[in-house]
TIZA-199304 format. One line per field, with one value per residue (C-alpha): x, y, z; residue in three letters. Coordinates in steps of 0.5 Angstrom, whole numbers, plus 500, padded with zeros to 3 digits. Layout:
x: c(X,...);
y: c(Y,...);
z: c(Z,...);
resn: c(ala,...);
This chain:
x: c(478,479,483,477,475,482,482,475,479,484,480,476,482,484,478,479,481,482,476,478,483,481,474,472,474,469,472,477,481,483,488,490,494,495,488,490,484,478,476,476,472,467,467,466,460,457,458,453,459,458,464,464,468,470,468,463,456,453,449,446,453,455,460,460,464,468,462,457,462,462,454,454,459,454,448,444,442,437,439,446,448,454,456,462,467,465,470,472,475,479,482,488,489,495,495,500,495,491,496,499,493,496,497,491,487,480,476,479,479,472,476,482,480,478,485,484,478,479,484,488,489,496,502,506,511,505,505,499,497,499,496,503,505,499,500,507,508,508,506,499,499,499,506,506,511,510,516,518,519,515,511,509,506,502,500,498,493,490,488,485,481,478,476,480,485,480,476,483,483,489,491,492,496,501,507,506,511,506,509,507,506,502,497,496,494,488,485,487,481,482,476,477,478,472,468,470,469,462,460,463,458,454,450,455,460,454,453,460,461,455,460,463,467,460,458,465,464,457,460,466,461,456,462,467,464,457,453,449,450,444,439,443,445,451,448,449,456,457,454,459,465,464,463,470,469,472,474,472,478,482,477,477,485,485,479,484,490,486,480,481,480,473,470,462,464,464,457,455,458,455,448,450,448,452,451,451,450,457,462,468,465,470,466,472,469,463,463,456,460,465,460,457,463,465,458,459,466,463,458,463,468,462,460,467,465,461,467,472,479,481,474,475,482,480,474,479,483,477,475,482,481,474,475,483,483,478,485,487,481,480,476,481,486,480,480,473,475,478,475,479,485,484,483,490,493,488,490,497,494,490,496,501,497,497,504,506,513,518,522,521,525,524,530,528,521,524,528,522,518,524,525,517,512,512,510,503,502,504,499,494,495,495,488,486,489,485,478,475,468,464,461,468,471,466,468,475,475,470,476,481,478,477,484,489,486,486,494,495,492,496,503,502,500,506,511,508,510,517,518,515,520,526,524,523,525,531,535,541,538,537,542,548,548,555,554,560,561,556,551,543,539,532,526,519,514,510,515,513,517,513,513,520,521,517,521,528,526,524,531,535,535,538,544,546,541,541,535,536,532,532,527,523,522,517,511,511,509,512,514,518,520,523,528,530,532,535,542,542,538,544,543,535,532,525,523,518,513,512,505,505,511,515,522,527,533,538,542,536,531,526,521,523,519,520,524,528,529,532,536,539,540,544,548,550,552,546,543,535,533,526,522,526,533,538,544,551,553,559,556,551,543,536,531,523,519,513,506,504,502,498,494,493,490,486,483,484,483,484,492,494,491,496,502,505,504,507,513,513,514,520,523,523,525,531,533,533,538,542,542,544,550,549,551,550,543,540,533,530,523,519,514,510,503,497,491,485,479,473,477,481,477,476,479,477,482,479,480,482,488,491,494,494,491,492,489,494,498,497,501,499,498,502,496,494,495,500,497,499,503,506,513,517,518,524,526,525,523,520,514,510,506,500,499,493,493,494,491,486,485,483,479,473,473,480,482,489,493,500,503,502,506,507,512,508,509,515,520,523,527,533,535,542,543,550,550,556,560,563,563,561,553,552,545,544,537,535,532,531,529,528,527,528,527,532,536,535,538,539,540,542,544,548,553,559,565,565,558,556,549,546,540,538,532,534,536,542,544,549,548,541,544,540,546,552,556,556,557,560,556,559,557,551,549,549,546,545,543,539,542,537,530,526,527,523,517,520,520,527,531,535,541,546,552,559,566,565,559,554,547,546,539,534,528,523,522,520,525,523,517);
y: c(470,463,458,455,462,462,456,458,465,461,457,463,467,461,461,469,470,476,476,481,475,469,465,463,456,450,448,448,442,440,434,431,425,424,425,430,435,431,434,441,439,436,442,446,442,443,450,450,451,446,442,436,430,424,418,413,415,419,425,427,429,431,425,421,418,421,421,423,429,431,431,435,440,440,442,436,435,441,439,441,448,453,460,462,457,449,446,439,435,429,425,420,423,428,433,428,423,427,430,423,422,416,412,416,411,409,411,418,419,423,428,429,434,438,440,444,447,448,450,447,449,448,451,455,449,446,441,439,443,440,442,444,447,452,454,455,458,465,465,463,460,463,464,461,459,451,446,441,435,429,429,436,434,428,433,438,432,430,438,438,432,434,441,445,448,450,455,458,466,467,473,468,463,469,470,464,458,452,445,438,441,447,443,437,442,444,437,436,438,444,444,451,454,450,453,460,458,455,462,466,463,457,456,455,451,446,445,444,439,435,429,425,432,435,429,430,437,437,431,435,442,438,434,439,446,445,447,444,447,444,446,452,455,461,466,461,460,467,468,463,466,473,469,466,460,453,451,457,461,458,459,467,467,464,469,475,472,471,475,478,471,471,478,476,474,481,483,476,478,485,482,479,483,484,485,493,492,490,495,490,486,485,487,487,481,485,489,493,495,498,501,504,507,510,513,516,519,522,526,528,531,534,537,541,546,550,549,554,551,550,546,542,540,537,534,531,528,525,522,519,516,513,510,509,502,501,501,495,491,487,492,497,493,492,499,499,504,510,515,512,511,519,520,518,524,529,528,530,536,538,537,541,547,551,552,557,559,563,568,575,573,569,565,564,561,557,553,552,550,545,542,541,545,541,535,539,539,532,529,534,531,524,525,527,521,516,518,516,518,525,524,522,528,533,530,530,537,540,537,540,547,547,546,546,552,557,555,556,563,565,562,565,572,571,570,575,580,577,578,585,587,584,587,581,574,574,581,577,575,568,563,561,553,550,543,538,533,527,531,530,536,533,538,536,541,543,538,542,541,536,531,532,529,523,523,523,517,513,515,513,506,508,513,518,524,531,535,543,548,555,560,560,567,571,570,562,560,555,560,564,559,553,558,561,554,552,551,557,562,567,567,569,576,579,585,591,589,582,580,573,572,569,571,572,569,575,574,574,577,571,569,563,558,550,550,556,554,547,550,555,548,545,551,551,544,540,535,536,529,527,520,515,518,517,521,520,519,523,529,534,533,536,531,533,528,528,531,534,541,539,534,539,544,538,534,539,535,528,530,527,520,521,523,516,514,521,519,512,515,520,514,510,515,516,509,508,514,510,504,508,510,517,517,524,528,535,535,541,544,551,552,549,550,551,546,548,544,548,553,559,566,570,577,583,586,590,588,595,594,588,586,579,576,569,566,568,574,579,583,590,596,602,606,601,603,598,593,592,586,589,586,587,581,577,577,585,589,594,589,590,584,584,578,576,576,570,564,568,568,573,567,564,557,555,549,548,554,557,564,567,568,562,558,552,556,559,555,550,544,541,534,532,524,521,514,510,508,501,497,499,498,494,495,490,488,483,486,480,473,469,461,458,450,449,455,461,468,473,480,484,492,495,491,490,486,480,478,471,467,461,457,454,451,454,461,460,453,452,445,446,448,446,448,444,450,457,462,469,475,478,485,484,478,470,464,458,451,446,439,435,435,432,439,442,446,446,452,455,461,465,468,474,473,477,474,473,469,474,474,481,480,474,472,466,463,456,452,452,458);
z: c(487,489,486,482,480,477,473,470,468,465,461,459,457,452,448,447,440,435,431,426,424,427,428,435,436,437,443,449,449,456,456,463,462,469,471,476,475,476,483,480,474,479,483,476,475,482,481,475,469,463,462,457,460,456,459,460,457,463,459,466,468,461,460,454,449,443,438,444,445,438,437,444,441,434,438,437,444,447,454,453,452,453,455,451,448,450,454,453,459,457,463,461,455,453,447,444,444,439,435,433,428,425,432,435,439,436,441,441,433,433,437,433,428,434,435,428,430,437,442,447,454,455,458,453,452,449,455,459,465,471,478,480,474,474,481,480,473,472,464,464,471,478,480,487,491,491,494,489,493,492,499,497,490,493,499,493,490,496,498,491,491,498,495,501,496,491,496,498,496,491,496,501,497,494,498,502,501,500,502,505,512,510,505,510,515,511,511,519,523,527,532,534,527,525,530,527,520,521,525,520,515,518,511,507,511,513,506,504,510,508,509,515,517,519,523,527,528,531,535,538,539,543,547,548,547,550,544,539,532,529,535,538,532,531,536,542,539,539,546,549,545,548,555,554,559,559,552,549,551,546,541,543,543,536,534,536,532,526,526,519,516,520,518,519,526,529,526,530,536,536,537,543,549,555,563,565,572,574,574,574,569,563,557,552,548,546,540,543,549,544,540,545,548,541,541,548,546,540,544,549,544,540,547,547,542,548,553,554,553,560,561,555,557,563,560,555,560,564,557,556,563,562,554,554,556,550,545,548,546,540,536,536,533,528,527,530,535,532,537,542,538,537,544,546,541,544,551,549,546,552,556,552,550,556,554,549,545,550,548,544,538,532,534,541,539,534,539,543,538,535,542,544,540,534,538,539,532,530,536,533,526,529,532,525,522,526,523,517,517,517,524,527,524,526,533,533,530,535,540,536,536,543,545,539,535,541,542,534,535,541,538,531,534,539,533,529,534,534,527,527,532,528,522,518,518,513,514,511,505,501,504,500,500,497,496,495,490,491,494,492,494,495,495,498,497,504,509,515,521,525,519,518,525,522,516,520,524,517,514,521,518,512,515,520,520,522,523,522,521,518,515,509,504,506,504,505,499,494,488,493,498,493,490,497,499,492,491,486,490,489,482,483,484,484,481,483,479,480,483,484,488,482,482,476,473,475,469,464,468,465,470,474,471,471,465,467,474,471,466,472,476,470,469,476,476,479,475,475,476,474,474,476,474,478,475,477,484,483,481,484,483,485,486,487,490,495,494,501,499,493,497,503,498,495,501,507,513,510,509,516,513,507,511,512,505,502,507,504,497,499,503,497,492,497,497,490,490,495,491,485,489,492,499,501,501,503,504,504,503,501,507,512,513,518,518,522,523,522,518,519,521,515,516,511,506,500,493,492,497,493,487,488,494,497,503,508,504,499,495,496,491,492,494,499,506,510,514,521,518,512,510,504,499,501,493,492,499,494,493,500,502,507,512,515,523,527,524,520,512,507,504,508,509,508,513,510,508,508,506,513,519,524,526,523,516,516,520,515,516,513,514,512,511,510,508,511,505,507,502,495,494,487,485,479,476,471,465,461,462,455,454,448,449,455,454,458,455,460,460,467,468,469,465,469,470,475,475,474,473,476,475,482,485,492,492,497,495,490,490,487,481,474,470,468,471,473,468,467,465,459,457,461,457,459,456,461,458,463,460,464,460,466,469,464,467,474,478,478,481,476,481,479,484,484,484,491,490,494,491,488,484,483,479,479,473,470,466,459,459);
resn: c(met,asn,leu,leu,glu,ala,val,val,gln,ala,leu,arg,glu,thr,gly,lys,val,asn,lys,ala,ile,gln,ser,gln,pro,glu,ala,ile,leu,trp,thr,asp,ala,glu,arg,gln,trp,gly,ala,val,val,gln,ala,leu,gly,ala,ser,gly,arg,ser,ile,leu,thr,leu,gly,asp,tyr,lys,pro,asp,thr,leu,gln,gly,pro,ala,ile,trp,leu,lys,cys,ala,leu,ala,gly,asn,phe,glu,glu,val,ser,phe,glu,gly,val,pro,val,val,tyr,met,pro,gly,val,ser,arg,ala,asp,leu,arg,ala,ile,glu,ala,cys,pro,arg,his,leu,gln,pro,leu,ala,glu,leu,gln,tyr,arg,gly,val,phe,trp,thr,gln,val,asn,ala,lys,asp,trp,thr,ile,asn,ala,phe,leu,thr,ser,lys,lys,gly,gly,leu,gly,leu,asp,val,ala,gln,asp,gln,ala,thr,gln,gln,ala,leu,leu,arg,ala,met,leu,ser,gly,glu,leu,leu,glu,lys,pro,ile,ser,glu,leu,gln,gly,arg,his,ile,asp,ala,thr,trp,leu,asp,gly,leu,leu,ala,pro,asn,pro,thr,arg,asp,ile,leu,met,trp,met,asn,asp,pro,gln,arg,thr,thr,ala,gly,trp,gln,ser,gly,arg,trp,glu,val,phe,ala,ser,arg,cys,arg,asn,asp,tyr,gly,phe,asp,pro,val,lys,asp,gly,glu,leu,val,ala,ala,glu,lys,leu,ala,gly,arg,lys,gly,ser,trp,thr,ala,val,trp,glu,leu,tyr,lys,asp,ala,tyr,ala,ser,phe,pro,ala,ile,ala,asp,leu,leu,ser,lys,val,pro,tyr,gln,thr,gly,asp,leu,phe,ala,asp,val,ser,ala,tyr,pro,lys,ala,asn,asp,glu,gly,glu,ala,glu,leu,arg,tyr,gln,leu,asn,gly,leu,ala,ser,met,thr,ala,ala,asp,ala,arg,leu,ala,ile,gln,glu,ala,glu,arg,arg,his,gly,glu,arg,arg,asn,trp,leu,trp,ala,lys,met,glu,arg,ala,pro,leu,ala,gln,ala,leu,arg,his,leu,ala,phe,val,ala,lys,gln,thr,pro,ser,thr,ala,leu,gly,ser,thr,pro,glu,ala,gln,ala,asp,trp,tyr,arg,thr,gln,gly,trp,gln,val,asp,ala,glu,ala,met,gln,ala,leu,ala,gln,ile,his,thr,lys,ala,asp,gln,asp,ala,val,ser,ala,ala,leu,arg,ala,val,tyr,val,pro,trp,leu,glu,val,leu,ser,val,ser,phe,gln,lys,ala,val,ala,ala,asn,gly,gly,leu,asn,pro,ala,gly,ala,pro,asn,ala,ser,asp,val,ala,gly,thr,cys,val,val,phe,ile,asp,gly,leu,arg,tyr,asp,val,ala,lys,ala,leu,glu,glu,arg,leu,ser,ser,thr,gly,gln,val,val,leu,gly,ala,gly,trp,thr,ala,leu,pro,ser,val,thr,ala,ser,gly,lys,ala,trp,val,ser,pro,val,ala,pro,leu,ile,val,gly,lys,pro,asp,asp,ala,asp,phe,glu,pro,asn,val,ala,ser,thr,met,lys,pro,leu,asn,thr,his,asn,phe,arg,lys,leu,leu,ala,asp,ala,gly,tyr,asp,pro,leu,thr,gly,asn,glu,thr,gly,asp,pro,thr,gly,arg,ala,trp,val,glu,cys,gly,asp,leu,asp,his,phe,gly,his,glu,his,gly,leu,arg,leu,pro,arg,asp,ile,asp,asn,gln,leu,ala,gln,val,val,glu,arg,val,gln,glu,leu,val,asp,ala,gly,trp,arg,arg,phe,arg,ile,val,thr,asp,his,gly,trp,leu,leu,val,pro,gly,gly,met,pro,lys,val,glu,leu,ala,lys,ser,gln,ala,glu,thr,arg,trp,gly,arg,cys,ala,val,leu,arg,glu,ser,ala,thr,ala,thr,pro,leu,thr,phe,gly,trp,asp,trp,cys,pro,gln,val,gln,ile,gly,phe,ala,pro,gly,ile,ala,ser,phe,val,ala,gly,ala,glu,tyr,ala,his,gly,gly,leu,ser,leu,gln,glu,cys,leu,val,pro,glu,leu,leu,leu,glu,val,ser,ser,gly,ala,pro,thr,val,ser,val,ser,ile,thr,lys,val,ala,trp,arg,gly,leu,arg,cys,asn,val,glu,val,ser,pro,ala,met,pro,gly,leu,arg,ala,asp,leu,arg,thr,lys,val,ala,ala,ala,asp,ser,ser,leu,val,ala,ala,val,lys,asp,ile,val,asp,gly,lys,val,ser,leu,ala,val,pro,asp,glu,glu,cys,glu,gly,ala,ala,ala,val,leu,val,val,leu,asp,asp,gln,gly,lys,leu,leu,ala,lys,met,asn,thr,thr,val,gly,glu);
């Protein structure tokens, strides 16, 4: 949505009423005492929107005196029709001119009564909308950041008059500081940018420049860039842009930096052929060369399915030598070379997969995995994270089936032998964690070790992070593993007749469902926080966040694309707790998982042998014959669990699963995060800002002593205060008065300060709104 469309939307909103209690207004009255909106009204008329304008009699443009407007609104002219509530624009007229009926100028008197049958499009404070107010106001306006100096206000009017600002998408204006320099830059001709604008949409741009600007543009193209936009057209311009010779070098450099602003040029460049005979020619500016490279690489990766693992590794390394350079091309930055991006990670997997875990014990293999093995899983996930289409996913999956899946199988079989020789993973029983006061235990379902390494890096800016690891409960499913790593594990037991891996509260033998688990935590001194609760930082707490496991079960191979988003949510939650005063975090998980492109091989287990059968594990019946991989349930050894061998599954077609025996499923990370105490972090939020005239009533949370409030035009400048004096916040409340009536409608910033003048919180507002 651009600025012009935003005005239309605001006008429509003004005309909406509750038809159950109100009749539709006869007209929307748009008063404009300062005559600032003329260019906007003209643009609206040019776009086909019917707006009546008060002025000299010009019926062809829907303009006329007051009595003509009344007749038009009454439907007396067949040539005048409206969609929705009619809009009447009145330049040079303020709302006050109409409201003072006794003193209303004679030429306006026929319209005065419309204020009772119509509705004004005005600010909340009943003042006329100025362009500046509409752009900056958060109540009915756009809430943009516009400088309030005189130079900027004059530049704003110039930009509106030229029409340049009207076509700007609101998304480009949001988050930008709009000042005179930036606004005047809209009007200053930029030949390199003008060329790109024209190439991006020749017809629309030409139509919009049918004035002196078009002649200047065409002349510069002929004289400085060697082409005629009228005679040669955009395809010749595309050829010259891809050639990047002479003055076109600067155009290409600008395009590389601002390609997102010209989305159609890439498709235009795709029509330009390139020379294929010269092996040393630079074809990086031709999308066709990149597209052909992607097609070639897709074919090569799919071909790996018929190769041995050793041959596939060599083929991937050769593909990396041929296609790796394309990652430096612009098209990769534009996400048009996903396979070239994935190839970087595939090459790492191909190089590392000949090596497997060393050592005959689970601990030795875990040490190897924590040192280097996890990187293979991480790179395989990164390869899958780059692709977004079925064709590309199939190609990357074929490559991973050729080199990654065999590595997973060998690694899993080796680990299973070590676990069998060890008699299980947890001969000593469940861990007994003892958390000191001030510890928040954060549980993340399905935080595999390689993903925990990524989380470790993200949290390193928050505090000191130490990544450790342990074993999950067997089987590696949530019902068993979550209780196993919880601080109340010693208070939990299993029963011989449990068939769903869900243990029980030891004292009552009630099932460990969500309610009973939280009650057990609370009784043990851990506050089970939910939602955005932050609890007491001097106590102990249990927090659950992240959705990795659920997303994996739901979406399979799409999980790698969502890992960054999942970790961002975890970091956001941890930061929320840090801001609330927590300084020590223990981050735990229940299990990892396997993600196998193409699906895990199916292994048979008769239904008659199992009480409960999951993908990678099953509770065996008492009459069942033990499988080669049978272990007792860690919560109750009498319950016998059969595990699928290697990376196999009892269920056909599973790409994502856990519950089996592999390093990826059973080695669970534990991160200890210590946030430096330093000066206590004060977290204050502004919960309410309400204006009554020129008085601003403010509420903040939490209510603490030593806080002060001020209203400023510039956040860090105390001398820009709009109030007579900075005031203390008492019991979380304060009232600030602006003494100067001229400040009404001005953009301001409410700031909350500590007793040293340090900024703790801020909120943009508009005086009087």
